[in-house]
N, C-alpha and C positions, 0 to 999 in steps of 0.2 A: 885424128885426137889430140887434143891439147895435151898435154904434159903439166904437170904441177910447177915446173920453171915458167912454161911461157903463161902459164895464168899469174903467177905473182910478178913476171915481168910487165904484165900488161895493167899492173896495179889493181887485179881482181883480188879482193879478201879471200882466202883459203875457207872451207869450208870447216865448223867447229870439229874437234878430232872425235867426238861423239857421234856427230852425224856420218861422219866418214866412215868410222868402223861398223856401223850398223849398215849403212847403204853399201858397202862393199863385201857386207858379212865377212869381217872381220879380216879382209884381204881376199877373200874367196875369188871377189870380181877381177880383182887383179892377173888372175891367171890366165894364159893365153894357150892353145887357140878356144874359144868359144866361152867367153867368162859366165854366161847363165848357164851353161851345161855344169862347169866347176859347182858354181851357186847350188843348182838342184841337188848335184851329188853330193854335197857336203851337208845338206839338208836331210836327204835320205839316211846318210850314214850317221848322222846325229841323232836322227830319230830312232833308226835301229838302236842305238845304244842307249839312248834315254827310254825306249819301251821296256829295258830290261830291268828297270827300276819300278816302271808304273804296271800296277796290275791290269790285267786284261780288261777287267770291268772298268778299269778307270781310264784307259786309253783312249777311249772317244771323247769324253769330255775335256782330257790333256790338249788332244791335236786342236780341237776346235778353241779354247782358250789360247794354246801357243798360237793359233793363225790370227786369232782377235790382237792378240799383244803384239807380234810382228809386223801386221797391218798398221796399227794404232802409232806404232813407233815408227816404222817404216816410211809412212807417206812423209811425215815432217823431214825425216832425214835424207829422203829422195829429194824432197824440195830444196832443201839448202846444199846438198852436193850438185846438182843440176844448176841451181843459181851461181854457185860459185864457178863451177865449170863452163859456165855458159853452153850449155847445150841441152835440147830438148830431153832426151832420153839416154844419157851417157852408158854406153855398155858395161862398163865397170860397175854401175851400180846394179845391183843384185839381191837386194833384198825381197824384191817383187818376185823373183823366182820362187824364193824363200818362201813366202806368203803361199803360193800357188801350187807348190810342190805339199806344203802342208796339208792344204785342204784337199789335193789328191788322196790323203792317204788317210782321213777322216774314217772311221769304224770298218777299216781294212785290216783283217789279221797281218800280223809280221812275219814275215817268210820270206827268204829269197827271193820268190816266184813274185810274189805281190809288190813288194819293192821293186823289182825291177821293171814290172809292168806299168806300176805307178810313174815310176822315171821316165819310161819310153813315152806313157801317152802324154802326161804332162809337158814335156818338152815338145811332141808333137803338135798340140793344141798351141802351146807357146809360139812355137815357130810359123804356124801355118797361119794363125788367128782368123779362126771363122768367124763371120757376121755373129754376133755386133762387136766383137773383139777388136776388130782394127779402129772401128768409131770411137771404143773406150779409150784408146790411147791418144785423141786429140783432146782428151781431158786437161784441166791446166794441171801443171807442174808435177809434182809426187802423185798425185790422184790418178793422172793419167798414166804413170809411171806404171804404178801398183796394180790399180782396179783390174786392167788388160789380162795381167795375169792372176788375179783372184778368179776372172772368167775363163781362163785355160784352166786352172786348177779346178772350177765347177763341172765343166764338161770333162774331163778327165776322171772327178770322183762318180760323174755319172756313170761313163763306163766303165771302170773298176766294179760298181756296184751291180751291173748288169752281167758282168765276167763271173762275179763271185756269186750272183743268185742262181744263174745258169750253170754251176759247177763248171765252169771251162778251166779254173784254175786250181786244181786239185793238188793236196801236198805230196 
């Protein structure tokens, strides 16, 4: 991976600060090992904290709105950082994990069991990338970076709701 020093010495302009902060989810993407896992974990913890301030009746719409906002801001941020780093899908860009992880938790009750299962399911789908997720990675720039994780989030969301529907995840 190219370092910030390598990029500057090659004459490549750095990404704007706003894009770097968003794309790395305020630095979570710089954590090692497994920056995507750190980005997902930060998202789960943030959602757990935020959900305490959101009434249960409003959590679904809040999660949908948050996922949409993260996606709308995340795609241009990921594009900017990928261009500046000259990497197709930099590992330190984790805003895609944030979007996918939030999608996984839409209309899911907030409990340690559901958050843990949502985390595991999303990370599993994000790593394995079942069809057509691998093909979505080939989309250009930030779109390709983010959309495959949205797909992983949708797969995980579907499994979460099957588990919830059949009562496999009791309090």
